[in-house]
C-alpha positions as a LaTeX table, in Angstrom:
\begin{tabular}{lrrr}
\hline
Residue & $x$ (\AA) & $y$ (\AA) & $z$ (\AA) \\
\hline
Ala1 & 0.36 & 56.41 & 3.76 \\
Arg2 & 3.77 & 56.26 & 2.17 \\
Arg3 & 5.37 & 55.55 & 5.61 \\
Cys4 & 7.87 & 52.53 & 5.73 \\
Leu5 & 6.49 & 49.48 & 7.44 \\
Ser6 & 9.62 & 47.29 & 7.21 \\
Cys7 & 12.64 & 49.19 & 8.30 \\
Gly8 & 14.54 & 48.84 & 4.90 \\
Asn9 & 13.73 & 45.25 & 4.34 \\
Cys10 & 11.80 & 44.17 & 1.20 \\
Phe11 & 8.37 & 42.90 & 2.04 \\
Glu12 & 7.51 & 41.91 & $-1.72$ \\
Cys13 & 4.84 & 44.59 & $-2.65$ \\
Asp14 & 5.69 & 44.30 & $-6.26$ \\
Asn15 & 5.81 & 48.09 & $-6.75$ \\
Cys16 & 9.29 & 47.65 & $-8.25$ \\
Tyr17 & 8.11 & 44.80 & $-10.41$ \\
Gly18 & 5.14 & 46.75 & $-11.67$ \\
Val19 & 6.55 & 50.21 & $-12.38$ \\
Cys20 & 9.83 & 49.31 & $-14.18$ \\
Pro21 & 9.56 & 50.26 & $-17.95$ \\
Asp22 & 12.67 & 47.97 & $-18.94$ \\
Asn23 & 11.37 & 44.82 & $-17.56$ \\
Ala24 & 14.52 & 44.73 & $-15.47$ \\
Val25 & 13.00 & 43.60 & $-12.22$ \\
Ile26 & 12.84 & 39.53 & $-11.86$ \\
Lys27 & 10.30 & 38.08 & $-9.35$ \\
Leu28 & 12.18 & 35.03 & $-7.78$ \\
Gly29 & 9.14 & 33.68 & $-6.10$ \\
Pro30 & 7.35 & 33.83 & $-2.59$ \\
Gly31 & 9.95 & 34.70 & 0.26 \\
Lys32 & 12.94 & 35.06 & $-2.28$ \\
Arg33 & 12.22 & 38.72 & $-3.48$ \\
Phe34 & 13.59 & 40.17 & $-6.47$ \\
Glu35 & 16.76 & 40.42 & $-8.77$ \\
Phe36 & 17.48 & 43.09 & $-11.02$ \\
Asn37 & 18.95 & 42.27 & $-14.65$ \\
Tyr38 & 21.33 & 45.09 & $-15.07$ \\
Glu39 & 21.55 & 44.49 & $-18.84$ \\
Tyr40 & 18.10 & 45.72 & $-19.18$ \\
Cys41 & 18.21 & 48.36 & $-16.51$ \\
Lys42 & 18.67 & 52.02 & $-17.99$ \\
Gly43 & 18.99 & 53.52 & $-14.41$ \\
Cys44 & 15.78 & 55.53 & $-14.55$ \\
Gly45 & 15.33 & 55.18 & $-10.65$ \\
Val46 & 11.64 & 54.72 & $-10.80$ \\
Cys47 & 11.87 & 51.46 & $-8.66$ \\
Val48 & 13.74 & 53.36 & $-6.14$ \\
Ala49 & 11.31 & 56.08 & $-5.92$ \\
Glu50 & 8.34 & 53.70 & $-5.69$ \\
Cys51 & 9.69 & 51.54 & $-2.85$ \\
Pro52 & 7.69 & 52.18 & 0.07 \\
Cys53 & 10.54 & 50.90 & 2.37 \\
Gly54 & 13.77 & 52.18 & 1.08 \\
Ala55 & 14.85 & 48.38 & 0.16 \\
Ile56 & 16.39 & 49.51 & $-3.37$ \\
Lys57 & 19.63 & 51.79 & $-3.55$ \\
Met58 & 20.86 & 53.39 & $-6.58$ \\
Val59 & 24.77 & 53.18 & $-6.76$ \\
Pro60 & 27.09 & 54.49 & $-9.57$ \\
Glu61 & 28.20 & 51.86 & $-12.11$ \\
Glu62 & 31.84 & 51.00 & $-11.90$ \\
Ile63 & 33.47 & 50.90 & $-15.36$ \\
\hline
\end{tabular}
């Protein structure tokens, strides 16, 4: 049941929004997807694990 249905494109399922323990995911409205507030994000990766279509990627932070 966890198969991809959108080929890497976000279809606004709200999984990332619902599971983020840091409230770092911001809903932009219907059709506008999401934004991430990196000031709040701790980099736990729960959003990446819960995204059913692989639309979220974790990349190392550049200092």
